[in-house]
C-alpha positions as CSV (number, residue, x, y, z in Angstrom):
1,X,62.8,-27.8,49.1
2,X,66.4,-28.1,50.2
3,X,67.2,-30.4,47.3
4,X,68.4,-29.1,44.0
5,X,70.4,-26.1,45.0
6,X,67.4,-24.2,46.4
7,X,68.8,-23.9,50.0
8,X,69.7,-20.2,49.7
9,X,66.2,-19.3,48.4
10,X,64.7,-21.3,51.3
11,X,66.9,-19.5,53.8
12,X,65.8,-16.1,52.5
13,X,62.1,-17.0,52.7
14,X,62.5,-18.4,56.2
15,X,64.0,-15.1,57.4
16,X,61.2,-13.0,55.9
17,X,58.5,-15.4,57.2
18,X,59.9,-15.0,60.7
19,X,59.8,-11.2,60.3
20,X,56.1,-11.4,59.2
21,X,55.2,-13.8,62.1
22,X,56.8,-12.0,65.0
23,X,55.1,-9.5,67.2
24,X,56.3,-6.0,67.9
25,X,59.5,-5.0,66.1
26,X,61.6,-1.9,66.0
27,X,62.2,0.1,62.8
28,X,65.9,-0.9,62.7
29,X,65.0,-4.6,63.0
30,X,62.5,-4.4,60.1
31,X,64.7,-2.3,57.9
32,X,67.8,-4.5,58.5
33,X,65.9,-7.8,57.9
34,X,64.3,-6.5,54.7
35,X,67.5,-5.0,53.3
36,X,69.5,-8.2,54.0
37,X,66.9,-10.4,52.5
38,X,66.8,-8.2,49.4
39,X,70.6,-8.4,49.1
40,X,70.4,-12.2,49.5
41,X,67.9,-12.4,46.6
42,X,70.1,-10.2,44.5
43,X,73.3,-12.2,45.2
44,X,71.7,-15.7,45.0
45,X,73.5,-17.9,42.5
46,X,70.7,-19.6,40.4
47,X,73.3,-21.6,38.5
48,X,73.2,-24.1,41.4
49,X,69.5,-24.8,40.8
50,X,68.7,-28.3,39.8
51,X,66.3,-27.7,36.9
52,X,64.4,-31.0,37.3
53,X,64.0,-30.3,41.0
54,X,62.7,-26.8,40.3
55,X,60.2,-28.1,37.8
56,X,58.9,-30.6,40.4
57,X,58.7,-28.2,43.2
58,X,57.9,-25.0,41.2
59,X,54.2,-24.7,42.1
60,X,54.9,-25.1,45.8
61,X,57.7,-22.6,45.7
62,X,55.8,-19.9,43.9
63,X,52.8,-20.4,46.3
64,X,55.1,-20.0,49.2
65,X,56.6,-16.8,47.9
66,X,53.1,-15.4,47.2
67,X,51.9,-16.3,50.8
68,X,55.0,-14.5,52.1
69,X,54.1,-11.5,50.1
70,X,50.6,-11.4,51.6
71,X,52.0,-11.8,55.1
72,X,54.4,-8.9,54.6
73,X,51.7,-6.7,53.2
74,X,49.5,-7.4,56.2
75,X,52.3,-6.0,58.4
76,X,52.2,-2.6,56.7
77,X,49.3,-1.2,58.8
78,X,50.8,-2.7,61.9
79,X,54.2,-1.1,61.2
80,X,52.6,2.2,60.3
81,X,50.7,2.2,63.6
82,X,54.0,1.5,65.4
83,X,55.7,4.4,63.6
84,X,58.0,2.0,61.9
85,X,57.1,2.7,58.2
86,X,60.1,5.0,57.7
87,X,61.4,5.9,54.2
88,X,64.1,3.2,54.5
89,X,61.6,0.6,55.5
90,X,59.4,1.6,52.6
91,X,62.3,1.3,50.2
92,X,63.4,-2.0,51.6
93,X,59.9,-3.5,51.5
94,X,59.5,-2.4,47.8
95,X,62.9,-4.0,47.0
96,X,61.8,-7.3,48.6
97,X,58.5,-7.3,46.8
98,X,60.3,-6.7,43.5
99,X,63.0,-9.3,44.1
100,X,60.6,-11.9,45.3
101,X,58.5,-11.4,42.2
102,X,61.5,-12.0,40.0
103,X,62.2,-15.2,42.0
104,X,58.6,-16.4,41.5
105,X,58.8,-15.6,37.8
106,X,62.1,-17.4,37.4
107,X,60.9,-20.5,39.2
108,X,57.6,-20.5,37.3
109,X,59.3,-20.1,34.0
110,X,61.6,-23.1,34.7
111,X,58.6,-25.1,35.9
112,X,56.7,-24.4,32.7
113,X,59.7,-25.2,30.5
114,X,60.5,-21.5,29.5
115,X,57.5,-20.9,27.2
116,X,57.8,-17.9,24.9
117,X,54.9,-15.8,23.7
118,X,54.7,-16.1,19.9
119,X,54.0,-12.8,18.3
120,X,50.9,-14.2,16.6
121,X,49.4,-15.2,19.9
122,X,47.0,-13.0,21.8
123,X,47.8,-12.8,25.5
124,X,45.0,-13.9,27.8
125,X,42.9,-11.4,29.7
126,X,44.4,-10.5,33.1
127,X,43.1,-12.7,35.9
128,X,42.1,-15.3,33.3
129,X,43.9,-17.8,31.2
130,X,45.6,-20.8,32.8
131,X,45.0,-21.2,36.6
132,X,48.7,-21.1,37.3
133,X,48.9,-17.5,36.0
134,X,46.7,-16.3,38.9
135,X,47.6,-16.3,42.6
136,X,44.5,-15.6,44.8
137,X,44.5,-14.5,48.4
138,X,42.7,-17.3,50.3
139,X,41.0,-14.7,52.5
140,X,38.7,-14.0,49.5
141,X,37.6,-17.6,49.1
142,X,38.2,-20.2,46.4
143,X,37.2,-20.0,42.8
144,X,37.8,-17.5,40.0
145,X,38.7,-13.9,40.7
146,X,35.7,-11.7,40.7
147,X,36.2,-7.9,40.2
148,X,33.8,-5.5,41.8
149,X,33.2,-1.7,41.6
150,X,35.9,0.2,43.5
151,X,38.6,-2.4,42.9
152,X,42.0,-1.1,41.9
153,X,44.0,-2.8,39.2
154,X,47.7,-2.2,39.3
155,X,49.4,-3.5,36.1
156,X,52.5,-3.6,33.9
157,X,52.4,-3.2,30.1
158,X,54.7,-5.0,27.8
159,X,56.5,-2.1,26.0
160,X,59.7,-0.3,26.9
161,X,57.8,2.9,27.8
162,X,55.9,0.9,30.5
163,X,59.3,-0.2,32.0
164,X,60.3,3.5,31.9
165,X,57.3,4.6,33.9
166,X,57.9,1.8,36.5
167,X,61.5,2.9,36.9
168,X,61.3,6.7,36.8
169,X,61.2,7.4,40.5
170,X,63.5,7.0,43.5
171,X,62.4,3.4,44.0
172,X,62.2,0.9,41.2
173,X,58.8,-0.7,40.7
174,X,57.3,-3.3,38.4
175,X,54.1,-1.5,37.5
176,X,53.3,1.2,35.0
177,X,49.6,1.8,35.3
178,X,46.7,1.8,37.8
179,X,43.0,2.1,37.2
180,X,39.6,1.7,39.0
181,X,36.8,-0.7,38.2
182,X,33.2,0.7,38.0
183,X,29.8,-0.4,36.7
184,X,28.1,1.5,33.9
185,X,24.4,2.4,33.7
186,X,23.8,-0.9,31.8
187,X,25.2,-2.9,34.6
188,X,28.5,-3.9,32.8
189,X,31.8,-3.7,34.6
190,X,34.1,-1.1,33.1
191,X,37.6,0.3,33.8
192,X,38.0,4.0,34.4
193,X,41.6,5.0,33.6
194,X,43.9,7.8,32.3
195,X,45.9,6.7,29.2
196,X,48.7,8.6,27.7
197,X,47.3,8.4,24.2
198,X,43.6,8.9,25.0
199,X,43.4,10.8,28.2
200,X,40.8,9.8,30.8
201,X,38.4,7.2,29.4
202,X,35.8,4.6,30.4
203,X,36.8,1.3,28.8
204,X,35.0,-2.1,28.8
205,X,36.6,-4.3,31.4
206,X,37.5,-7.2,29.1
207,X,39.2,-4.7,26.7
208,X,41.2,-3.0,29.5
209,X,42.4,-6.3,30.9
210,X,43.2,-7.9,27.6
211,X,45.4,-5.2,26.0
212,X,49.1,-5.8,26.4
213,X,49.1,-6.7,30.2
214,X,52.1,-8.6,31.4
215,X,51.4,-8.7,35.2
216,X,48.6,-7.3,37.3
217,X,47.6,-7.0,41.0
218,X,44.0,-6.6,42.2
219,X,43.6,-4.5,45.3
220,X,40.4,-3.8,47.3
221,X,39.8,-1.1,49.9
222,X,38.5,-2.4,53.2
223,X,35.7,0.3,53.2
224,X,33.6,-1.2,50.4
225,X,31.1,1.7,50.5
226,X,33.8,4.3,50.1
227,X,35.3,2.4,47.2
228,X,31.9,1.9,45.5
229,X,31.2,5.7,45.7
230,X,34.7,6.4,44.4
231,X,34.1,4.2,41.4
232,X,30.7,5.6,40.5
233,X,31.6,9.2,41.0
234,X,34.8,9.0,38.9
235,X,33.0,7.0,36.2
236,X,30.2,9.5,35.9
237,X,32.7,12.4,35.8
238,X,34.8,10.8,33.1
239,X,31.8,9.7,31.1
240,X,30.6,13.3,30.9
241,X,34.0,14.5,29.8
242,X,33.5,13.0,26.3
243,X,34.3,16.1,24.3
244,X,30.6,16.7,23.6
245,X,29.0,17.3,27.0
246,X,32.2,18.5,28.7
247,X,35.8,18.9,27.5
248,X,37.9,15.8,27.4
249,X,40.4,15.4,30.3
250,X,43.8,15.1,28.7
251,X,46.8,13.2,30.1
252,X,48.8,15.1,32.8
253,X,52.5,14.7,31.8
254,X,53.6,16.9,34.7
255,X,52.8,14.2,37.3
256,X,52.0,17.0,39.7
257,X,49.4,16.2,42.4
258,X,47.8,19.6,42.5
259,X,44.8,20.4,40.4
260,X,42.6,18.0,38.4
261,X,42.2,19.7,35.0
262,X,44.4,17.0,33.5
263,X,44.9,13.5,35.0
264,X,47.4,10.8,34.8
265,X,46.5,7.2,35.9
266,X,47.3,7.3,39.6
267,X,46.0,10.9,39.9
268,X,42.6,9.7,38.6
269,X,42.4,7.1,41.3
270,X,43.4,9.7,43.9
271,X,40.7,12.0,42.6
272,X,38.1,9.2,42.8
273,X,38.7,8.6,46.5
274,X,38.9,12.3,47.3
275,X,35.5,12.9,45.6
276,X,34.0,10.0,47.5
277,X,35.2,11.3,50.9
278,X,34.7,15.0,50.1
279,X,38.4,15.5,50.3
280,X,38.9,13.7,53.6
281,X,40.7,10.6,52.2
282,X,43.9,11.2,50.2
283,X,46.4,8.8,48.7
284,X,49.2,8.0,48.4
285,X,50.3,7.4,52.0
286,X,53.8,6.7,50.8
287,X,54.8,8.7,47.7
288,X,57.6,8.6,45.1
289,X,60.3,11.2,44.7
290,X,61.6,12.5,41.3
291,X,64.6,14.5,42.6
292,X,67.3,13.1,40.3
293,X,70.2,15.3,39.4
294,X,69.9,14.6,35.6
295,X,66.3,15.5,34.6
296,X,67.0,15.5,30.9
297,X,64.6,12.8,30.0
298,X,61.7,13.7,32.3
299,X,62.1,17.4,31.4
300,X,61.7,16.4,27.7
301,X,58.5,14.6,28.4
302,X,57.0,17.4,30.5
303,X,57.4,16.0,34.1
304,X,57.7,18.9,36.6
305,X,56.9,17.1,39.8
306,X,59.5,16.4,42.5
307,X,57.1,14.3,44.6
308,X,54.3,12.3,43.0
309,X,51.9,9.4,43.2
310,X,53.5,6.7,41.1
311,X,51.4,3.7,40.1
312,X,53.4,1.3,42.3
313,X,52.9,3.5,45.4
314,X,49.4,2.0,45.8
315,X,50.9,-1.4,46.6
316,X,52.0,0.0,50.0
317,X,48.6,1.5,50.9
318,X,47.6,0.3,54.4
319,X,43.8,0.4,53.8
320,X,43.9,-1.9,50.7
321,X,44.1,-5.7,50.6
322,X,45.6,-7.7,47.7
323,X,42.8,-9.9,46.3
324,X,44.9,-11.6,43.6
325,X,48.0,-11.3,41.5
326,X,48.3,-12.4,37.9
327,X,51.2,-12.7,35.5
328,X,51.7,-14.2,32.0
329,X,54.6,-16.6,32.5
330,X,55.2,-16.6,28.8
331,X,56.4,-13.0,28.9
332,X,57.7,-12.5,32.4
333,X,61.3,-13.0,31.2
334,X,60.7,-10.2,28.6
335,X,59.4,-7.9,31.3
336,X,62.4,-8.6,33.6
337,X,64.9,-7.9,30.9
338,X,63.2,-4.7,30.0
339,X,63.1,-3.7,33.7
340,X,66.8,-4.2,33.9
341,X,67.5,-2.2,30.7
342,X,65.5,0.8,32.0
343,X,67.0,0.5,35.4
344,X,70.5,0.9,33.9
345,X,69.5,3.6,31.4
346,X,68.3,5.8,34.3
347,X,71.3,4.9,36.4
348,X,73.7,5.9,33.6
349,X,71.9,9.2,33.1
350,X,72.3,9.9,36.8
351,X,75.9,8.6,37.3
352,X,77.5,9.5,34.0
353,X,75.3,12.4,32.8
354,X,74.1,10.7,29.6
355,X,71.6,12.8,27.8
356,X,69.6,12.3,24.6
357,X,71.1,13.6,21.4
358,X,68.3,13.8,18.8
359,X,69.2,13.0,15.2
360,X,67.5,14.5,12.2
361,X,65.3,11.3,12.0
362,X,64.3,11.5,15.7
363,X,63.4,15.2,15.3
364,X,61.4,14.3,12.2
365,X,59.5,11.6,14.1
366,X,58.8,14.0,16.9
367,X,57.4,16.7,14.5
368,X,55.3,14.2,12.5
369,X,54.0,12.6,15.7
370,X,53.0,15.9,17.2
371,X,51.4,17.1,14.0
372,X,49.5,13.9,13.1
373,X,48.0,13.8,16.7
374,X,45.6,16.5,15.4
375,X,44.8,14.7,12.2
376,X,42.4,12.0,11.2
377,X,43.0,8.4,12.5
378,X,44.5,7.2,9.2
379,X,47.1,9.9,9.4
380,X,48.0,9.1,13.0
381,X,48.8,5.5,12.0
382,X,51.8,6.8,10.1
383,X,53.8,7.5,13.3
384,X,52.1,5.0,15.7
385,X,54.6,2.3,14.9
386,X,57.6,4.7,15.4
387,X,56.5,6.7,18.5
388,X,53.2,5.1,19.7
389,X,49.9,6.8,19.8
390,X,50.5,10.5,20.3
391,X,48.1,12.6,22.5
392,X,47.2,16.0,21.2
393,X,48.9,17.7,24.2
394,X,52.2,16.1,23.6
395,X,54.8,18.2,21.9
396,X,57.4,17.3,19.3
397,X,60.2,17.3,21.8
398,X,58.4,14.8,24.1
399,X,57.5,12.5,21.2
400,X,61.1,12.4,20.0
401,X,62.3,11.7,23.6
402,X,59.9,8.7,24.0
403,X,60.9,7.4,20.6
404,X,64.6,7.7,21.3
405,X,64.2,6.0,24.7
406,X,62.4,3.1,23.0
407,X,65.0,2.7,20.2
408,X,67.9,2.8,22.7
409,X,66.3,0.3,25.0
410,X,65.3,-2.1,22.2
411,X,68.9,-2.3,21.0
412,X,70.1,-3.4,24.5
413,X,67.1,-5.7,25.0
414,X,67.7,-7.6,21.9
415,X,71.3,-8.3,23.0
416,X,70.1,-9.4,26.4
417,X,67.5,-11.7,24.9
418,X,70.1,-13.4,22.7
419,X,72.3,-14.0,25.8
420,X,69.4,-15.4,27.9
421,X,68.2,-17.6,25.1
422,X,71.7,-19.0,24.8
423,X,71.8,-19.7,28.6
424,X,68.4,-21.5,28.5
425,X,69.6,-23.6,25.6
426,X,72.8,-24.6,27.2
427,X,71.9,-24.8,30.9
428,X,68.1,-24.7,31.2
429,X,68.3,-21.6,33.3
430,X,67.6,-18.0,32.7
431,X,70.0,-15.1,33.5
432,X,69.7,-14.0,37.1
433,X,68.9,-10.3,37.3
434,X,72.4,-9.7,38.8
435,X,73.9,-11.3,35.7
436,X,71.7,-9.2,33.4
437,X,72.9,-6.0,35.1
438,X,76.5,-7.1,34.8
439,X,75.9,-7.8,31.1
440,X,74.4,-4.3,30.6
441,X,77.5,-2.7,32.3
442,X,79.7,-4.5,29.8
443,X,77.6,-3.2,27.0
444,X,78.0,0.4,28.3
445,X,81.7,0.0,28.6
446,X,81.9,-1.4,25.0
447,X,79.8,1.5,23.7
448,X,81.6,4.3,25.6
449,X,80.2,7.8,25.2
450,X,77.3,6.8,22.9
451,X,74.6,4.3,23.9
452,X,71.9,4.4,21.2
453,X,70.6,8.0,21.3
454,X,72.3,8.7,24.7
455,X,75.6,10.5,24.8
456,X,77.9,11.8,27.5
457,X,81.1,13.9,27.7
458,X,82.5,12.0,30.7
C-alpha cells in the first residue's frame, strides 16, 4: 500500500488503528489523536496518488477503512464507560467518520474508473446492486444483508435539501434521514418514517430503499426484543394515523424533542424506543446543537430547537451495532460536492451574515407551493419541480426559503462539477474536499455581496 503515493493515507490509518487497538486511554489522548487524524485527512495531497496503483489496491484500501470505522465505533461504549466521550471527542469522532468516508469514496471512484450516474438510469435499491457497493460487518456473517424488524436505516438523499439537513447543526454529517424497519400484518417488511412531504407513513421496504438514496448505514440495537417491540408499536401507531381512523401525523419542522403531536424522522425513531420501554430508554445519547448566531434560514423553515436529535446522531449511539454500510459509487462524488456547497453556505451565513433576499419569483413559488399543497395531486405537480413536494403545514415563507437554498446551491454545484470533470479528464483524479472548499471560497470572493439568493451588507 505504500506504493503509488498512498503513504500519507496509510500513516493516518495506522494511527487510528492503534487508537482502536489500545487499552485504556485518557480523554485528551483520544481527542488529540482523532483531531490530528482528521486534520491529516483534510490536508492530504491526493495529487500524488498513482491512479493505476489506486485502481489495483482500491478494494483492499476501502475494506481497510471500513474495518477501521467498525473498530472505532466499538470503542464508543468503552469510552463512554470511562467518561471519555466528551463533546470534543464526539466532534472529533464524527469528523474522522466523515473524512474517512470521503477517502473511501474517492478511492472507490478511482478504482471503478469514475462512473457517472446517467439521469435515465434508476439507482439500485440500498444494500443491493453490485457487491462492491455494500460493506458488511463480518460479525453478522457472510452473504447478503438481511434487514429485520427494529433495524434502523440511516441514509442520505441525493438532493441539495438532503445536504442541508446533514449540515444544519454544530457538527457536519453525511446523513439526512433515519427510519425504522417493521413487519406489517401480512408479514412484509416495511419502513416506518417521517417524510417532509408526507408526514409519518408506513412504506414498502423496497420503495423506501429504492428512492433517491445515495448512501445508507444499517444499525441494529443489541436488545433485539426492545427493537422488535419498538418497530411494531410505532408501525401500529402510524398505520392508525391514516387520516381516516386517526388524524395524520404531520412533519415537525420545529425539530423540538418535546411532544409527539408532529414528528420528524429522528423523533419518530426516538418515540418508537420510548414507547417500547415505557419511557425508560431515550435517544439520542449525544445530541446536535443549533445555536448558530445567524438563524435566518432555519427560522424561515420553522426550526425553533436549540438542541435536537439530528439523523446523524444515531451513528454514535453506544447500544447499536453497524450491520452494513452501502453507497452508490456512481453518485458519491455528487454527494461530496453538494456536502461542500452546503457546508460553505452555512459557514458564510454565520461568518459574513449572508441572508436570503427573496425575489418576486421566489415569493411567487412560495405562495403557489403553499397554496397547491391543499389542492388535488395534479395541481401540486405544478410546483413540485420548483420547490419539491410541499406539506400542508409548510408556509409560503418556508417554501420560498427551501427553493432559494436549492437554486443557490445548484449554481455553485454546477461550477464545481465542471471543475472536477476537468480534473478527472486531465489527471484521472477527483478534487480533494480541501480543493473543493478552496474553489468555493474563490466563488464567494468573485460574487461579493450576492451569492445566488443570499446577500450581505458586510
